[in-house]
PANU-295243 format. One line per 8 residues: number of its first residue (from 0); for each residue x, y, z negated of C-alpha. Coordinates in steps of 0.25 Angstrom, whole numbers, plus 5000, padded with zeros to 4 digits. Layout:
<recs>
NUM = X,Y,Z  ...
</recs>
This chain:
<recs>
0 = 5035,4979,5080  5033,4994,5078  5035,4998,5063  5023,4998,5054  5023,5007,5042  5016,5005,5028  5016,5015,5017  5012,5011,5003
8 = 5008,5022,4994  5004,5023,4980  5007,5028,4966  5019,5022,4958  5016,5009,4951  5006,5004,4961  5015,4993,4967  5017,4999,4981
16 = 5032,4995,4981  5028,4980,4979  5017,4981,4990  5028,4987,4999  5037,4976,4996  5026,4966,4999  5023,4972,5012  5038,4973,5016
24 = 5040,4958,5012  5028,4954,5020  5033,4961,5033  5047,4956,5031  5042,4942,5030  5034,4945,5043  5047,4948,5050  5046,4964,5051
32 = 5057,4974,5048  5052,4980,5035  5056,4993,5027  5050,4996,5014  5053,5009,5008  5056,5013,4994  5046,5019,4985  5044,5034,4986
40 = 5038,5041,4975  5036,5042,4960  5033,5027,4958  5035,5027,4943  5027,5039,4940  5014,5036,4948  5018,5045,4959  5016,5042,4974
48 = 5024,5030,4980  5026,5027,4994  5033,5015,5001  5034,5012,5015  5034,4998,5022  5038,4998,5037  5039,4986,5046  5041,4982,5060
56 = 5052,4976,5070  5062,4986,5065  5060,4997,5054  5070,5008,5053  5065,5016,5041  5056,5013,5029  5050,5027,5029  5036,5030,5035
64 = 5033,5044,5040  5020,5051,5041  5010,5045,5051  5017,5032,5052  5011,5023,5041  5003,5011,5047  4998,5008,5033  4997,5016,5020
72 = 4994,5007,5008  4990,5015,4996  4989,5011,4982  4982,5024,4978  4972,5032,4986  4978,5046,4985  4991,5040,4990  4984,5035,5002
80 = 4979,5049,5005  4993,5055,5002  5000,5047,5012  4989,5047,5023  4998,5055,5032  5008,5044,5034  4997,5035,5040  4997,5032,5055
88 = 4985,5036,5063  4980,5022,5063  4986,5018,5050  4979,5011,5038  4978,5015,5024  4976,5004,5013  4973,5010,5000  4969,5007,4986
96 = 4958,5017,4981  4965,5018,4968  4967,5032,4963  4979,5036,4955  4979,5050,4950  4991,5058,4954  4997,5068,4945  4990,5080,4950
104 = 4977,5073,4947  4981,5068,4933  4985,5082,4929  4972,5088,4935  4979,5096,4946  4971,5089,4956  4960,5079,4958  4961,5065,4965
112 = 4956,5067,4979  4943,5061,4982  4938,5052,4994  4953,5049,4999  4949,5036,5007  4938,5044,5015  4948,5056,5017  4959,5047,5022
120 = 4949,5040,5031  4945,5054,5036  4959,5056,5042  4957,5043,5050  4965,5034,5041  4961,5020,5040  4959,5017,5025  4958,5004,5018
128 = 4955,5008,5004  4951,4998,4992  4951,4997,4977  4965,4989,4976  4966,4992,4961  4953,4984,4958  4958,4973,4967  4971,4973,4960
136 = 4965,4972,4946  4956,4961,4951  4969,4953,4955  4975,4955,4941  4983,4969,4941  4981,4983,4945  4995,4982,4950  4991,4973,4961
144 = 4985,4985,4969  4997,4983,4978  4994,4969,4982  4979,4973,4984  4984,4983,4994  4993,4973,5001  4982,4964,5002  4974,4975,5009
152 = 4985,4979,5018  4987,4965,5023  4974,4967,5031  4982,4976,5040  4994,4966,5042  4993,4954,5051  5000,4945,5041  4994,4933,5034
160 = 4991,4934,5019  5001,4923,5017  5012,4933,5022  5008,4943,5011  5007,4932,5000  5021,4928,5004  5027,4942,5003  5020,4944,4990
168 = 5027,4931,4985  5040,4938,4988  5037,4952,4982  5028,4950,4970  5033,4945,4957  5028,4930,4955  5020,4934,4942  5012,4944,4950
176 = 5011,4936,4963  4997,4929,4961  4990,4942,4956  4996,4950,4968  4991,4939,4978  4977,4941,4972  4978,4956,4974  4983,4955,4988
184 = 4971,4945,4991  4961,4954,4985  4966,4966,4993  4967,4958,5006  4952,4953,5004  4946,4966,4998  4934,4971,5006
</recs>
């Protein structure tokens, strides 16, 4: 199988590393060779964070180059737009519509860009955008945005929900497991 590439992008503290580990576990369980990168960015300071998940028959490197991502999973809208050049021509973006102001916006040096979903679609990108924060809060915690996104991403993978649940049981701490399962389910079944 040809190597597939998934980029997880967001802002520090949003749970992208746990989401990457979950996806990596799911793919390992399915028998793929998997490489998950380390976190790149200023995760402790609310800065941009990127992790790569690559899988296939044989994966040599964990790094994804521009124009190679089959999927961009974004925890924050501006991050989806920022990394758009990494998406393949027929790739898929799965993004939360949550907006976290970057430092230039906080200091007043810039304003948060408007109509980002429309602008990304105008480039020809396929964009699946939804209010993941609202669904995470419905599940019991704003921190469950990562599992809402994984639920949404599951639409694009030919794997049964039970496989995702099994991977969750390995990766998610037991005291948070039920809430994360609810968040995953809400993301999977959102309209």
